[in-house]
C-alpha positions as CSV (number, residue, x, y, z in Angstrom):
1,M,70.3,27.2,12.4
2,V,70.7,25.2,9.2
3,R,70.1,27.3,6.1
4,K,67.5,25.8,3.8
5,T,68.1,25.0,0.2
6,K,66.0,26.7,-2.5
7,E,64.1,23.4,-3.0
8,E,63.4,23.0,0.7
9,A,62.3,26.7,1.0
10,Q,59.9,26.2,-2.0
11,E,58.5,23.0,-0.4
12,T,57.8,24.9,2.8
13,Y,56.2,27.8,0.8
14,T,54.0,25.4,-1.1
15,A,53.0,23.5,2.1
16,L,52.0,26.7,3.8
17,L,49.8,27.8,0.9
18,D,48.2,24.4,0.8
19,A,47.5,24.6,4.5
20,A,46.1,28.1,4.2
21,E,43.7,27.0,1.5
22,N,42.3,24.3,3.8
23,V,42.1,26.4,7.0
24,F,40.7,29.5,5.3
25,R,38.0,27.3,3.7
26,E,37.2,25.5,7.0
27,K,37.3,28.4,9.5
28,G,36.9,31.6,7.3
29,V,39.6,34.2,6.8
30,T,38.6,36.3,9.9
31,N,38.7,33.4,12.3
32,T,41.9,31.9,11.0
33,T,45.2,32.8,12.7
34,L,48.7,32.3,11.4
35,T,49.1,29.7,14.2
36,D,46.2,27.8,12.8
37,V,48.0,27.7,9.4
38,A,51.3,26.7,10.9
39,V,49.7,23.9,12.9
40,A,47.9,22.6,9.8
41,A,51.2,22.6,7.9
42,G,53.1,20.9,10.7
43,M,55.3,23.9,11.1
44,T,56.0,26.9,13.5
45,R,54.9,30.5,13.1
46,G,58.5,31.3,12.4
47,A,58.3,29.3,9.1
48,I,55.3,31.5,8.1
49,Y,57.1,34.7,8.9
50,W,60.1,33.5,6.9
51,H,57.9,33.7,3.8
52,F,55.0,36.1,4.6
53,K,54.9,39.3,6.6
54,D,51.3,38.7,7.8
55,K,48.0,37.0,7.1
56,I,47.1,39.3,4.3
57,D,50.4,38.6,2.5
58,L,49.7,34.8,2.9
59,F,46.2,35.2,1.6
60,K,47.4,37.2,-1.4
61,A,50.0,34.7,-2.3
62,M,47.4,31.9,-2.1
63,C,45.2,33.7,-4.5
64,D,48.0,34.7,-6.8
65,R,49.1,31.1,-7.1
66,A,45.6,30.0,-8.0
67,F,44.8,32.7,-10.5
68,M,48.1,32.9,-12.3
69,P,47.0,30.5,-15.2
70,M,43.9,32.7,-15.9
71,E,45.9,35.9,-15.8
72,A,48.5,34.4,-18.1
73,L,45.9,33.4,-20.7
74,L,44.2,36.8,-20.5
75,N,47.5,38.6,-21.1
76,E,48.2,36.4,-24.1
77,V,44.8,36.9,-25.6
78,A,44.8,40.7,-25.0
79,A,48.2,41.0,-26.7
80,G,46.9,39.4,-29.9
81,P,43.2,38.5,-30.0
82,G,43.6,37.4,-33.7
83,D,40.9,37.5,-36.4
84,D,38.2,36.2,-34.1
85,P,38.1,38.2,-30.8
86,L,34.8,36.9,-29.8
87,E,36.1,33.3,-30.1
88,S,39.0,34.4,-27.9
89,L,36.6,35.6,-25.3
90,R,34.7,32.3,-25.6
91,Q,37.9,30.3,-25.1
92,M,38.9,32.4,-22.1
93,A,35.5,31.8,-20.5
94,L,35.6,28.1,-21.1
95,H,39.1,27.9,-19.7
96,M,38.0,29.7,-16.5
97,L,34.9,27.6,-16.0
98,N,36.7,24.3,-16.7
99,L,39.5,25.2,-14.3
100,V,37.0,25.9,-11.5
101,A,35.1,22.6,-12.3
102,T,38.2,20.4,-12.6
103,D,41.0,22.0,-10.5
104,T,40.6,21.6,-6.8
105,R,42.8,24.6,-6.1
106,Q,40.8,26.9,-8.3
107,R,37.6,25.7,-6.8
108,A,38.9,26.1,-3.2
109,V,40.2,29.7,-3.7
110,F,37.0,30.8,-5.4
111,D,35.0,29.2,-2.6
112,I,37.1,31.1,0.0
113,L,36.6,34.4,-1.8
114,F,32.9,34.0,-2.3
115,H,31.8,32.2,0.9
116,H,34.5,32.4,3.6
117,C,36.0,35.8,3.3
118,E,34.6,38.8,5.1
119,K,35.8,41.9,3.1
120,N,36.9,43.8,6.2
121,S,39.1,40.9,7.3
122,A,41.2,41.3,4.2
123,L,40.6,45.0,3.2
124,E,44.2,45.6,2.2
125,F,44.1,42.6,-0.1
126,F,40.8,43.7,-1.7
127,I,42.2,47.2,-2.4
128,Q,45.2,45.7,-4.2
129,E,43.0,43.2,-6.0
130,N,40.6,45.9,-7.2
131,E,43.5,47.6,-8.9
132,K,44.5,44.2,-10.5
133,R,40.9,43.5,-11.4
134,S,40.6,46.9,-13.1
135,E,43.7,46.1,-15.2
136,C,42.2,42.7,-16.2
137,L,38.9,44.2,-17.1
138,D,40.6,46.9,-19.2
139,Q,42.2,44.1,-21.2
140,V,38.8,42.4,-21.7
141,T,37.5,45.8,-22.9
142,L,40.2,46.0,-25.5
143,I,39.2,42.5,-26.8
144,F,35.6,43.7,-27.1
145,Q,36.9,46.8,-28.9
146,E,38.9,44.6,-31.3
147,A,35.6,42.6,-32.0
148,I,34.1,45.9,-33.2
149,N,37.2,46.6,-35.3
150,K,36.8,43.2,-36.9
151,G,33.1,43.8,-37.7
152,Q,31.9,41.2,-35.2
153,L,30.0,43.8,-33.2
154,P,28.4,47.1,-34.4
155,P,30.4,50.3,-34.0
156,E,27.9,51.7,-31.5
157,T,28.4,48.7,-29.1
158,D,28.9,49.9,-25.5
159,V,32.2,48.0,-24.8
160,W,32.2,49.0,-21.2
161,L,28.8,47.5,-20.6
162,A,29.6,44.4,-22.7
163,M,32.7,43.8,-20.6
164,H,30.8,44.1,-17.3
165,A,28.1,41.8,-18.6
166,Y,30.7,39.2,-19.6
167,H,32.6,39.4,-16.3
168,G,29.4,39.4,-14.2
169,Y,27.9,36.4,-16.1
170,L,31.1,34.3,-15.5
171,M,31.4,35.3,-11.8
172,G,27.7,34.6,-11.3
173,L,28.0,31.2,-12.8
174,I,30.9,30.3,-10.6
175,H,29.4,31.7,-7.5
176,Q,26.1,29.9,-8.0
177,W,27.7,26.6,-8.9
178,L,30.0,26.6,-5.9
179,E,27.0,26.8,-3.6
180,S,25.7,23.5,-4.9
181,P,28.1,21.8,-7.3
182,E,26.1,18.6,-7.1
183,D,23.3,20.2,-9.1
184,Y,25.0,19.8,-12.4
185,D,28.4,19.1,-14.1
186,L,29.9,22.5,-14.8
187,A,32.6,21.1,-17.0
188,L,30.1,19.2,-19.1
189,H,27.8,22.2,-19.6
190,A,30.3,25.1,-19.7
191,E,30.3,25.3,-23.5
192,A,26.5,25.6,-23.7
193,M,26.4,28.2,-21.0
194,V,29.1,30.3,-22.5
195,D,27.5,30.0,-26.0
196,I,24.1,31.2,-24.5
197,F,25.7,34.4,-23.4
198,L,27.7,35.0,-26.7
199,A,24.6,34.3,-28.8
200,G,22.7,36.9,-26.9
201,L,25.6,39.3,-27.2
202,R,25.8,38.9,-31.0
203,A,22.0,39.1,-31.4
204,R,21.4,42.1,-29.1
205,P,24.7,43.8,-28.2
206,P,24.5,46.6,-25.7
207,L,24.5,49.9,-27.5
208,I,25.8,53.3,-26.4
209,K,22.8,55.4,-25.2
210,K,22.5,58.6,-27.1
211,P,21.6,61.8,-25.1
212,V,17.9,62.6,-25.5
């Protein structure tokens, strides 16, 4: 057996992830087999097992590749939100929406997660992702806390609730748009939609409920 070069191995890895995106989107995660992915990539099951231990490992690698740019930006902003944390949150939201609107890979993976992935078919993945999601949301919470420290939000702001509203708003926009992307141009209207949320947040931030 001829040993592959690093470049050839990377090409195979990329081709398998590309094939997985297409097949998962077409057949759904539950109904997709590793053989389906191998055939779509023009390879054997052995090529898949060279890079991935099972379908969940392949699914996770596909998602990690797609979401890496977003996670890198979040890590960068959380490490130093600067003098305008709310503007940092705005730029993160715009970056996410524009990626989904203009990047076919981002759109494909979000579409798979929202519309072609039964949770029980990838339970191990979702357990791992919930841990990663918690870490990301903790970072967003810190940015909201910094907005309080900078005087952009009142001290009694419920940062936990603000974080969940921010995250839920963005995920809801993406989910709804993916169901009928022909309805409107997400990239064109992303700025207005994000500003609607932030204007409401500034005007009526969620406040910590005091015990009665």
